[in-house]
C-alpha positions, 0 to 999 in steps of 0.5 A: 483485456490483454496487456503488453509490456516491454521487458528491457530495462535501461539506465537513466544514470549509474547506480550502485547495486546495493544501497544504504540510507547513509549512502543515499542508496536503497537496500532491499525490502525486509522480507520478514515484513509484509510488502505494501503497494501504497508507496507510489503517490501522486501529489497535488502538483501532478508529480509522483513520489516513491517512498522506501523505508529502510533501517533508520530512515525513509528514502524518497524519490520525486519526479522533477516534472509532472509525467517525468521522465527525470527524478530527484533522490533518493532523499533521506528522511531520518526515522530512527527506530522505525520498522522498515514498513510503512503505511501511506495514506493520502487525503483529498488535500494531497497531504501524505501521511507516513505511518510506522511502528517505532521501537526505541528504549526509554532512559531507564532501558525499558523498551518502547513501541509506538505508532508514529507518523510524519506529514508531507504537505507538498511533493518534494518539500520537507517532511514534518518531524515524526509525531507519536500516536502511541499504542493500545498498551501504554502501561505494558511495554511487553504487550505493546511490543507485540502489536502488528504493523499499522494500517492508515486511512484519511477520512473525508474531513482530513483526519488520520485514522490508524489501526493495529492488530492487538495481542488478542488477534483483533483490531485497535484503532485511534483517530485524530480530530480536526484540532490535531488531538487524538481520541482514545484507542478503541477496541474494535474486537475480532480475533484470529487475525494472521496478517496486516489490516487493510483500511480503505474509504469509499467515495461516500466517505465511509471507512472499511477495514478487512483483515485475514484469518485462517479461514475467512476475512474479517470486515468492519464498516461504518453505517454513516460518517463519524460513527463507530465501526461495526462488524460486517459480513465476513468474506468466505475465503482463505486469503494469503496473509499479507495479500489484502488490498482494496479499490473503489469500484463504484459509488459507495462500493469497495472491491477487495482483492487477495491471493488465495491461500491455496493456489495463489491466484488473485480473488476479488469480492464485494458484498453483493457477491455470493463468492469470490471471483478468480482473476487469471491463473498463476500464483502471485506473492504479496498484495495486489496493487490496484488502479481504477482508470480509463483505458481507451475510454473504458472504465478499467481496474488495473492490477499489478503483483509479483509473480511467484514463479519468476519474481517478475512484476505482472500486470493485468486489467479488466472492465471494472466490476466485470470479473466474469470476463476474467483477466490475463496476467502479463509478465514485465521487466526483471525480478523485483523485491517486495510488491510493485505499485501503480499510479497515474502520472501528470500526463494521464499515463499509467505508471508501474514501479518496482524495486529491483533485486539490486535495490534500484527503483524502476519505472515503466510508463504507458505507451502513447497508443491504444491499449495498456502497453508499457514502455521499456523500464527505466532505472531511476 
């Protein structure tokens, strides 16, 4: 499926070239931390919200009306001590969970590292105070300081689950319960994890975890809802650390995507596949943003990534679960930082968003015509 786009960007307002939490502007993503693609979220009211973690805060932009074009923000959500890396999880109720690692010091100077989360009930409204989930090593601050960035998912009952890479290279997880309390940390085992964990949930409410190692991708699944995770078949592939993403592509099915560690091309795999499928040519960086939606009445999976050669966002699409047809990547817009994100707005249009190398939020929407052509990029 061919994708067309407009490269030109146009300003909706004057913005500073570099931004800080104090001034209400946006600094560039921290290149030392893995990029994410879940930072663009559609609320229950149909409005999109974009989030950007910065030193000491999370910045938030919200559409003024479903489908735009106007936005409010950036608003500053205080987040002292958090690493500028967010895992964002949304449940069926529309509530948005912001999950991060917070590094602080106790009164006696001892370092403290904890998973924390903040909850947003509705688009544009206040975010609740950050709550502490803790860490798998409450009695050893040195070990706690070595855990990896959290991955988060909300289950079909609305409970938040968080997962971190532990010091042994495996996974530890903790789940909330409907009463608001938290279960104990569970050691899910595993070893050799080299990058961020990806947590997802199927249409049937079963959660799945994937994590990269040097020569394969580890998987954990649930056989039924509410039961413990079990180790599942590993994916026979070398995935670039920090590039895993997943999408629901069928009843009870997830397809996992990544950039190949050798040539940087996008690969896709699900348990029914004998081997991963390549989707298009050319190398990308970071995770692949994914969106399953209808294009001209056809069930399609839309992908977005940062192109390795140019640094520009790139877009591709193909009929869902028909990887044999391949995909063609089309460059769009100006060079970006981090990884782009995808969503469907309140008017049913595909939206691609990215942060420019000057720190500005940029948005491109699907044109009101057949196909997947994008309008000119707007600087928010």
